[in-house]
KEMARGU-974245 format. One record per residue (C-alpha): chain; x, y, z. Coordinates in nm, 4 decimals. Last residue first. Layout:
N
ATOM  mimar         u         v         w
ATOM      A         X         Y         Z
...
This chain:
149
ATOM  mimar         u         v         w
ATOM      A   -7.8751   11.2536    5.5608
ATOM      A   -7.8105   10.8940    5.6690
ATOM      A   -7.8178   10.9766    6.0428
ATOM      A   -8.1622   11.1301    5.9991
ATOM      A   -8.2821   10.8007    5.8530
ATOM      A   -8.1653   10.6109    6.1628
ATOM      A   -8.3148   10.8674    6.4024
ATOM      A   -8.6481   10.8631    6.2167
ATOM      A   -8.6539   10.4825    6.2259
ATOM      A   -8.5775   10.4795    6.5984
ATOM      A   -8.8533   10.7334    6.6674
ATOM      A   -9.1074   10.5510    6.4547
ATOM      A   -9.1978   10.2678    6.6788
ATOM      A   -9.0327    9.9373    6.6168
ATOM      A   -9.3026    9.6797    6.5682
ATOM      A   -9.6095    9.7915    6.3725
ATOM      A   -9.4303    9.9972    6.1128
ATOM      A   -9.6312   10.1880    5.8527
ATOM      A   -9.4721   10.3777    5.5665
ATOM      A   -9.7043   10.6380    5.4127
ATOM      A   -9.6387   10.8950    5.6854
ATOM      A   -9.2650   10.8591    5.6276
ATOM      A   -9.2270   11.1895    5.4422
ATOM      A   -9.3967   11.3826    5.7228
ATOM      A   -9.1742   11.2279    5.9912
ATOM      A   -8.8665   11.2960    5.7791
ATOM      A   -8.9436   11.6676    5.8074
ATOM      A   -9.0406   11.8336    5.4804
ATOM      A   -8.7555   11.9866    5.2767
ATOM      A   -8.7683   11.6712    5.0662
ATOM      A   -9.1039   11.7885    4.9276
ATOM      A   -8.9414   11.9643    4.6327
ATOM      A   -8.7830   11.6376    4.5319
ATOM      A   -8.5857   11.3585    4.6925
ATOM      A   -8.2203   11.4566    4.7137
ATOM      A   -8.0569   11.1180    4.6606
ATOM      A   -8.0586   11.0590    5.0371
ATOM      A   -8.4352   11.1065    5.0472
ATOM      A   -8.4917   10.8632    4.7602
ATOM      A   -8.2616   10.6093    4.9246
ATOM      A   -8.4543   10.6522    5.2517
ATOM      A   -8.7858   10.5930    5.0713
ATOM      A   -8.6497   10.2747    4.9158
ATOM      A   -8.5182   10.1636    5.2570
ATOM      A   -8.8548   10.2399    5.4188
ATOM      A   -9.0321   10.0221    5.1644
ATOM      A   -8.7806    9.7400    5.2132
ATOM      A   -8.7940    9.7697    5.5956
ATOM      A   -9.1694    9.7397    5.6496
ATOM      A   -9.1579    9.3621    5.6931
ATOM      A   -8.8357    9.3734    5.8948
ATOM      A   -8.9653    9.2080    6.2141
ATOM      A   -8.7565    9.4381    6.4344
ATOM      A   -8.5702    9.7191    6.2662
ATOM      A   -8.4798   10.0712    6.3789
ATOM      A   -8.2579    9.9795    6.6717
ATOM      A   -8.0560   10.2995    6.6258
ATOM      A   -7.7190   10.1403    6.5475
ATOM      A   -7.8705    9.8457    6.3609
ATOM      A   -8.0864   10.0682    6.1419
ATOM      A   -7.7898   10.2980    6.0721
ATOM      A   -7.5688   10.0016    5.9770
ATOM      A   -7.8354    9.8567    5.7497
ATOM      A   -7.8885   10.1913    5.5745
ATOM      A   -7.5145   10.2417    5.5243
ATOM      A   -7.4759    9.8888    5.3817
ATOM      A   -7.7842    9.9363    5.1623
ATOM      A   -7.6429   10.2650    5.0319
ATOM      A   -7.3110   10.1056    4.9386
ATOM      A   -7.4925    9.8124    4.7767
ATOM      A   -7.6767   10.0500    4.5443
ATOM      A   -8.0549   10.0000    4.5334
ATOM      A   -8.1824    9.7536    4.2743
ATOM      A   -8.2971    9.4804    4.5148
ATOM      A   -8.4899    9.7458    4.7096
ATOM      A   -8.6910    9.8043    4.3945
ATOM      A   -8.6169   10.0454    4.1101
ATOM      A   -8.8513   10.0868    3.8126
ATOM      A   -8.7546   10.2781    3.4977
ATOM      A   -9.0472   10.3408    3.2637
ATOM      A   -9.0904   10.2346    2.9013
ATOM      A   -9.4445   10.1076    2.9490
ATOM      A   -9.5734   10.1930    3.2968
ATOM      A   -9.9432   10.1904    3.2045
ATOM      A   -9.9395    9.8144    3.1470
ATOM      A   -9.8049    9.7304    3.4926
ATOM      A  -10.1036    9.8775    3.6721
ATOM      A   -9.9920   10.0824    3.9704
ATOM      A  -10.1628   10.0888    4.3106
ATOM      A   -9.9857    9.7891    4.4674
ATOM      A   -9.6530    9.9310    4.3466
ATOM      A   -9.6802   10.2195    4.5923
ATOM      A   -9.4753   10.5065    4.4540
ATOM      A   -9.1442   10.6758    4.5329
ATOM      A   -9.0120   10.8919    4.2460
ATOM      A   -8.6882   10.8100    4.0617
ATOM      A   -8.8519   10.7188    3.7293
ATOM      A   -9.0729   10.4871    3.9308
ATOM      A   -8.9080   10.4137    4.2649
ATOM      A   -9.0618   10.1300    4.4628
ATOM      A   -9.2772   10.1192    4.7762
ATOM      A   -9.4534    9.7868    4.8400
ATOM      A   -9.4361    9.8000    5.2202
ATOM      A   -9.5660   10.1589    5.2133
ATOM      A   -9.8672   10.0913    5.4390
ATOM      A  -10.1485   10.2953    5.2816
ATOM      A  -10.1391   10.2153    4.9115
ATOM      A  -10.4410    9.9824    4.9204
ATOM      A  -10.2903    9.6331    4.8993
ATOM      A  -10.2405    9.6457    5.2764
ATOM      A   -9.9062    9.4789    5.3280
ATOM      A   -9.7661    9.3447    5.0063
ATOM      A   -9.3890    9.3338    5.0074
ATOM      A   -9.1278    9.4284    4.7471
ATOM      A   -8.8187    9.2399    4.8636
ATOM      A   -8.9721    8.9461    4.6779
ATOM      A   -8.8268    9.0431    4.3420
ATOM      A   -8.8959    8.7070    4.1757
ATOM      A   -8.9429    8.8639    3.8310
ATOM      A   -9.2798    8.7099    3.7412
ATOM      A   -9.4468    8.6609    4.0781
ATOM      A   -9.2927    8.9409    4.2876
ATOM      A   -9.2335    9.2206    4.0381
ATOM      A   -9.5407    9.1389    3.8306
ATOM      A   -9.7695    9.1186    4.1324
ATOM      A   -9.6462    9.4515    4.2731
ATOM      A   -9.6846    9.6156    3.9317
ATOM      A  -10.0533    9.5374    3.9569
ATOM      A  -10.2251    9.3458    3.6801
ATOM      A  -10.3566    9.4532    3.3406
ATOM      A  -10.0272    9.3924    3.1586
ATOM      A   -9.9431    9.0814    3.3633
ATOM      A  -10.1006    8.8111    3.1435
ATOM      A   -9.9592    8.9803    2.8320
ATOM      A   -9.6035    8.9026    2.9486
ATOM      A   -9.4043    9.2133    3.0437
ATOM      A   -9.0756    9.2488    2.8574
ATOM      A   -8.7944    9.3397    3.0984
ATOM      A   -8.4878    9.5525    3.0314
ATOM      A   -8.2459    9.5443    3.3235
ATOM      A   -8.1409    9.8490    3.5283
ATOM      A   -8.3320    9.7579    3.8416
ATOM      A   -8.6430    9.7040    3.6306
ATOM      A   -8.6484    9.8675    3.2868
ATOM      A   -9.0004    9.8100    3.1648
ATOM      A   -9.1393    9.6895    2.8338
ATOM      A   -9.5031    9.6552    2.7390
ATOM      A   -9.6061    9.5016    2.4064
ATOM      A   -9.9704    9.5353    2.3023
């Protein structure tokens, strides 16, 4: 069985040894995309958030083999202009401390800025429920993401 993904705009053939493994493992170990973090391994913390066909998903919950033909975007694949705006907003509002949660929050922020989906009318607090931060406190993150909208 051949599985092919488009990761950050580049076609990638998944080796057989990764087909039954988590997308998180493939992205980090095989492709070297270490911006995708493993926090809980259970889909609760959001550190491993990626966009699959433009929708935010936890890569620790997805088997690589079932994503054949899909477009995957990690923090490394987000536009530089967005990352510069995101970084500036985080710095202005003090929204980053250790940075472990930052890649997942950045992916979620990019999704929100791009229009999200029917749930994007929800308050940012509701949309960030799956992104845990143990350092900053959420108010600064909410303020930074609000400034991006």
